[in-house]
SEDO-941353 format. One record per residue (C-alpha): residue number from 1; x, y, z. Coordinates in nm, 2 decimals, always signed. Example, Ala and Ser with C-alpha at 12.3 -4.5 7.8 and 13.67 -1.06 7.14 Angstrom:
BEGIN
ATOM  1  +1.23  -0.45  +0.78;
ATOM  2  +1.37  -0.11  +0.71;
//
This chain:
BEGIN
ATOM  1  -8.99  +4.17  +2.12;
ATOM  2  -9.28  +4.13  +1.88;
ATOM  3  -9.04  +4.19  +1.59;
ATOM  4  -8.81  +3.93  +1.73;
ATOM  5  -9.09  +3.69  +1.78;
ATOM  6  -9.20  +3.73  +1.42;
ATOM  7  -8.85  +3.67  +1.29;
ATOM  8  -8.83  +3.34  +1.49;
ATOM  9  -9.18  +3.22  +1.38;
ATOM  10  -9.11  +3.30  +1.02;
ATOM  11  -8.78  +3.12  +1.03;
ATOM  12  -8.90  +2.81  +1.22;
ATOM  13  -8.99  +2.61  +0.91;
ATOM  14  -8.67  +2.71  +0.72;
ATOM  15  -8.43  +2.47  +0.90;
ATOM  16  -8.20  +2.44  +0.60;
ATOM  17  -8.09  +2.80  +0.62;
ATOM  18  -8.08  +2.85  +1.00;
ATOM  19  -7.70  +2.81  +1.00;
ATOM  20  -7.62  +3.01  +0.69;
ATOM  21  -7.86  +3.31  +0.72;
ATOM  22  -7.68  +3.56  +0.94;
ATOM  23  -8.01  +3.76  +1.01;
ATOM  24  -8.17  +3.44  +1.15;
ATOM  25  -7.86  +3.35  +1.35;
ATOM  26  -7.85  +3.69  +1.50;
ATOM  27  -8.22  +3.68  +1.60;
ATOM  28  -8.17  +3.34  +1.76;
ATOM  29  -7.87  +3.46  +1.96;
ATOM  30  -8.06  +3.78  +2.06;
ATOM  31  -8.34  +3.56  +2.21;
ATOM  32  -8.10  +3.35  +2.41;
ATOM  33  -7.93  +3.67  +2.54;
ATOM  34  -8.27  +3.80  +2.65;
ATOM  35  -8.34  +3.47  +2.84;
ATOM  36  -8.00  +3.50  +3.00;
ATOM  37  -8.07  +3.85  +3.13;
ATOM  38  -8.43  +3.77  +3.24;
ATOM  39  -8.59  +4.00  +2.99;
ATOM  40  -8.81  +3.72  +2.85;
ATOM  41  -8.89  +3.37  +2.98;
ATOM  42  -9.02  +3.05  +2.84;
ATOM  43  -9.33  +3.04  +3.06;
ATOM  44  -9.51  +3.33  +3.24;
ATOM  45  -9.81  +3.38  +3.46;
ATOM  46  -10.07  +3.58  +3.27;
ATOM  47  -10.45  +3.61  +3.34;
ATOM  48  -10.44  +3.37  +3.63;
ATOM  49  -10.27  +3.09  +3.44;
ATOM  50  -9.93  +2.98  +3.31;
ATOM  51  -9.87  +3.05  +2.94;
ATOM  52  -9.59  +2.89  +2.73;
ATOM  53  -9.41  +3.12  +2.49;
ATOM  54  -9.36  +2.87  +2.22;
ATOM  55  -9.15  +3.10  +2.00;
ATOM  56  -8.88  +3.12  +2.28;
ATOM  57  -8.86  +2.74  +2.29;
ATOM  58  -8.83  +2.74  +1.92;
ATOM  59  -8.54  +2.98  +1.94;
ATOM  60  -8.36  +2.75  +2.20;
ATOM  61  -8.40  +2.45  +1.96;
ATOM  62  -8.27  +2.66  +1.68;
ATOM  63  -7.97  +2.77  +1.89;
ATOM  64  -7.86  +2.41  +1.92;
ATOM  65  -7.85  +2.39  +1.55;
ATOM  66  -7.66  +2.71  +1.47;
ATOM  67  -7.40  +2.67  +1.74;
ATOM  68  -7.09  +2.46  +1.67;
ATOM  69  -6.92  +2.22  +1.91;
ATOM  70  -6.64  +2.40  +2.10;
ATOM  71  -6.38  +2.32  +2.36;
ATOM  72  -6.45  +2.50  +2.69;
ATOM  73  -6.18  +2.51  +2.95;
ATOM  74  -6.19  +2.62  +3.32;
ATOM  75  -5.86  +2.56  +3.50;
ATOM  76  -5.80  +2.19  +3.49;
ATOM  77  -6.15  +2.11  +3.37;
ATOM  78  -6.23  +2.07  +3.00;
ATOM  79  -6.57  +2.04  +2.83;
ATOM  80  -6.68  +1.99  +2.47;
ATOM  81  -7.02  +2.13  +2.39;
ATOM  82  -7.23  +2.38  +2.19;
ATOM  83  -7.36  +2.60  +2.47;
ATOM  84  -7.13  +2.82  +2.68;
ATOM  85  -7.13  +2.80  +3.06;
ATOM  86  -7.27  +3.10  +3.25;
ATOM  87  -7.02  +3.34  +3.39;
ATOM  88  -7.00  +3.67  +3.60;
ATOM  89  -7.19  +3.54  +3.90;
ATOM  90  -7.05  +3.81  +4.12;
ATOM  91  -7.20  +4.08  +3.90;
ATOM  92  -7.53  +3.89  +3.90;
ATOM  93  -7.54  +3.86  +4.28;
ATOM  94  -7.55  +3.48  +4.27;
ATOM  95  -7.36  +3.26  +4.51;
ATOM  96  -7.21  +2.96  +4.33;
ATOM  97  -7.04  +2.68  +4.52;
ATOM  98  -6.80  +2.45  +4.33;
ATOM  99  -6.90  +2.25  +4.13;
ATOM  100  -7.22  +2.41  +4.03;
ATOM  101  -7.28  +2.45  +3.66;
ATOM  102  -7.53  +2.67  +3.48;
ATOM  103  -7.56  +2.69  +3.11;
ATOM  104  -7.58  +3.02  +2.92;
ATOM  105  -7.94  +3.10  +2.84;
ATOM  106  -8.07  +3.02  +3.18;
ATOM  107  -8.18  +3.30  +3.41;
ATOM  108  -8.07  +3.30  +3.77;
ATOM  109  -8.19  +3.59  +3.98;
ATOM  110  -7.99  +3.78  +4.25;
ATOM  111  -7.98  +3.61  +4.59;
ATOM  112  -7.99  +3.26  +4.44;
ATOM  113  -7.76  +3.00  +4.60;
ATOM  114  -7.63  +2.72  +4.37;
ATOM  115  -7.47  +2.44  +4.57;
ATOM  116  -7.30  +2.18  +4.35;
ATOM  117  -7.59  +2.14  +4.10;
ATOM  118  -7.68  +2.18  +3.73;
ATOM  119  -7.91  +2.43  +3.57;
ATOM  120  -8.00  +2.39  +3.20;
ATOM  121  -8.07  +2.64  +2.92;
ATOM  122  -8.41  +2.81  +2.92;
ATOM  123  -8.47  +2.76  +3.29;
ATOM  124  -8.57  +3.04  +3.52;
ATOM  125  -8.48  +3.06  +3.89;
ATOM  126  -8.63  +3.34  +4.11;
ATOM  127  -8.48  +3.56  +4.38;
ATOM  128  -8.36  +3.40  +4.70;
ATOM  129  -8.40  +3.04  +4.59;
ATOM  130  -8.16  +2.76  +4.70;
ATOM  131  -8.07  +2.48  +4.46;
ATOM  132  -7.91  +2.22  +4.69;
ATOM  133  -7.64  +1.96  +4.63;
ATOM  134  -7.67  +1.74  +4.32;
ATOM  135  -8.01  +1.89  +4.23;
ATOM  136  -8.08  +1.93  +3.86;
ATOM  137  -8.30  +2.20  +3.70;
ATOM  138  -8.40  +2.08  +3.35;
ATOM  139  -8.43  +2.29  +3.03;
ATOM  140  -8.71  +2.55  +3.05;
ATOM  141  -8.81  +2.46  +3.41;
ATOM  142  -8.95  +2.75  +3.60;
ATOM  143  -8.87  +2.80  +3.96;
ATOM  144  -9.01  +3.08  +4.17;
ATOM  145  -8.88  +3.30  +4.45;
ATOM  146  -8.76  +3.17  +4.79;
ATOM  147  -8.79  +2.81  +4.69;
ATOM  148  -8.58  +2.54  +4.85;
ATOM  149  -8.48  +2.26  +4.61;
ATOM  150  -8.32  +1.99  +4.84;
ATOM  151  -8.04  +1.76  +4.77;
ATOM  152  -8.07  +1.52  +4.48;
ATOM  153  -8.40  +1.66  +4.34;
ATOM  154  -8.45  +1.60  +3.97;
ATOM  155  -8.66  +1.86  +3.79;
ATOM  156  -8.72  +1.75  +3.44;
ATOM  157  -8.67  +1.96  +3.13;
ATOM  158  -8.88  +1.99  +2.81;
ATOM  159  -8.81  +2.15  +2.47;
ATOM  160  -9.03  +1.95  +2.25;
ATOM  161  -9.32  +1.96  +2.17;
ATOM  162  -9.29  +2.33  +2.19;
ATOM  163  -9.64  +2.37  +2.32;
ATOM  164  -9.57  +2.15  +2.62;
ATOM  165  -9.56  +2.31  +2.97;
ATOM  166  -9.23  +2.28  +3.16;
ATOM  167  -9.22  +2.19  +3.52;
ATOM  168  -9.33  +2.50  +3.72;
ATOM  169  -9.26  +2.55  +4.08;
ATOM  170  -9.42  +2.87  +4.22;
ATOM  171  -9.29  +3.09  +4.51;
ATOM  172  -9.22  +2.97  +4.87;
ATOM  173  -9.22  +2.60  +4.78;
ATOM  174  -9.01  +2.34  +4.97;
ATOM  175  -8.91  +2.03  +4.76;
ATOM  176  -8.77  +1.75  +4.98;
ATOM  177  -8.46  +1.53  +4.91;
ATOM  178  -8.47  +1.30  +4.61;
ATOM  179  -8.80  +1.42  +4.47;
ATOM  180  -8.86  +1.38  +4.10;
ATOM  181  -9.08  +1.63  +3.91;
ATOM  182  -9.12  +1.58  +3.54;
ATOM  183  -9.36  +1.62  +3.24;
ATOM  184  -9.48  +1.97  +3.32;
ATOM  185  -9.63  +1.92  +3.66;
ATOM  186  -9.73  +2.24  +3.85;
ATOM  187  -9.63  +2.29  +4.22;
ATOM  188  -9.83  +2.59  +4.34;
ATOM  189  -9.73  +2.85  +4.60;
ATOM  190  -9.63  +2.74  +4.95;
ATOM  191  -9.65  +2.37  +4.89;
ATOM  192  -9.42  +2.13  +5.08;
ATOM  193  -9.31  +1.80  +4.93;
ATOM  194  -9.16  +1.54  +5.16;
ATOM  195  -8.86  +1.33  +5.05;
ATOM  196  -8.89  +1.10  +4.75;
ATOM  197  -9.22  +1.23  +4.61;
ATOM  198  -9.24  +1.14  +4.24;
ATOM  199  -9.47  +1.34  +4.02;
ATOM  200  -9.55  +1.30  +3.65;
ATOM  201  -9.86  +1.41  +3.46;
ATOM  202  -10.01  +1.06  +3.51;
ATOM  203  -9.92  +1.02  +3.88;
ATOM  204  -10.23  +1.00  +4.09;
ATOM  205  -10.24  +1.27  +4.37;
ATOM  206  -10.49  +1.19  +4.65;
ATOM  207  -10.61  +1.45  +4.89;
ATOM  208  -10.67  +1.24  +5.21;
ATOM  209  -10.74  +1.53  +5.45;
ATOM  210  -11.12  +1.49  +5.45;
ATOM  211  -11.33  +1.23  +5.64;
ATOM  212  -11.49  +1.09  +5.32;
ATOM  213  -11.33  +0.93  +5.02;
ATOM  214  -11.00  +1.07  +4.89;
ATOM  215  -11.01  +1.34  +4.62;
ATOM  216  -10.80  +1.25  +4.32;
ATOM  217  -10.62  +1.51  +4.11;
ATOM  218  -10.34  +1.50  +3.85;
ATOM  219  -10.06  +1.72  +3.74;
ATOM  220  -10.10  +1.99  +4.00;
ATOM  221  -10.02  +2.03  +4.37;
ATOM  222  -10.25  +2.29  +4.52;
ATOM  223  -10.13  +2.59  +4.72;
ATOM  224  -9.98  +2.52  +5.07;
ATOM  225  -10.03  +2.15  +5.04;
ATOM  226  -9.81  +1.91  +5.24;
ATOM  227  -9.74  +1.61  +5.03;
ATOM  228  -9.57  +1.27  +5.10;
ATOM  229  -9.51  +0.96  +4.88;
ATOM  230  -9.77  +0.68  +4.89;
ATOM  231  -9.89  +0.38  +4.69;
ATOM  232  -10.23  +0.23  +4.59;
ATOM  233  -10.33  -0.12  +4.48;
ATOM  234  -10.37  -0.19  +4.11;
ATOM  235  -10.47  -0.51  +3.94;
ATOM  236  -10.25  -0.65  +3.66;
ATOM  237  -10.27  -0.98  +3.46;
ATOM  238  -10.01  -1.12  +3.70;
ATOM  239  -10.19  -1.01  +4.01;
ATOM  240  -10.23  -0.71  +4.24;
ATOM  241  -9.93  -0.47  +4.28;
ATOM  242  -9.88  -0.13  +4.45;
ATOM  243  -9.82  +0.17  +4.23;
ATOM  244  -9.66  +0.50  +4.35;
ATOM  245  -9.88  +0.80  +4.41;
ATOM  246  -9.87  +1.12  +4.61;
ATOM  247  -10.07  +1.20  +4.92;
ATOM  248  -10.18  +1.54  +5.03;
ATOM  249  -10.20  +1.51  +5.41;
ATOM  250  -10.24  +1.87  +5.52;
ATOM  251  -10.19  +2.24  +5.46;
ATOM  252  -9.93  +2.49  +5.56;
ATOM  253  -10.07  +2.74  +5.80;
ATOM  254  -10.10  +3.09  +5.67;
ATOM  255  -10.11  +3.24  +6.01;
ATOM  256  -9.77  +3.14  +6.12;
ATOM  257  -9.41  +3.18  +6.00;
ATOM  258  -9.36  +2.96  +5.69;
ATOM  259  -9.06  +2.79  +5.83;
ATOM  260  -9.22  +2.72  +6.16;
ATOM  261  -9.54  +2.59  +6.00;
ATOM  262  -9.33  +2.37  +5.77;
ATOM  263  -9.15  +2.21  +6.07;
ATOM  264  -9.48  +2.17  +6.25;
ATOM  265  -9.64  +2.00  +5.95;
ATOM  266  -9.35  +1.76  +5.91;
ATOM  267  -9.34  +1.67  +6.28;
ATOM  268  -9.71  +1.63  +6.30;
ATOM  269  -9.72  +1.38  +6.01;
ATOM  270  -9.39  +1.22  +6.08;
ATOM  271  -9.24  +1.33  +5.74;
ATOM  272  -8.87  +1.33  +5.66;
ATOM  273  -8.71  +1.57  +5.41;
//
């Protein structure tokens, strides 16, 4: 992998020859094949933090350049694109419901269920995760094990800048219907997001579980947090208006079954998913 990484890094600033140098093209394709098979990933957890493998993102960007537009046919359906569609789900141990689509160069682990949804190149989906109807998993997004992505959820993608973190959802997370997660936000293990939570890197997240003033954080939902959408007042030249935010209103209980504690948390705080 170090040799492959060096080839990509050395070729990155030679854009004019990406498409004509066969050694470069082969190295790019090899990287995408490794992502496809789960041997490498865009972002990984090392030394207690998430690290972006920039060279892999570079290879994905290069892949778009060296690949040519091509007609893709599946029965009565026709597509015209550069990136092939993932195949051989039976061999991969993945359940795929029509009309789910995953692009080649995304990794989908055994036990994943794809309802009619879309998974983009560079993304990673861990074992036992459910991607529900009309949910989208953007390029390079990282989704852990036993995660439930509910219907209509939008998980943003990011290729450039190459140093930017993708959206990362750790293990055992529940994302409620119509949530939107973009700009590299991090959802830590066991968190529960109620319906319609919108998170960007600039979205204010208020922990309102203490008896004093709320604690403000940005970009990260802590482990086992139960989160709902909220709003806060902000003054503008035209007057005071309410701006969306996210509210941490409780924690999932470690001592009980996760599904049970999830239902209890939602009932206790009157949250819909």
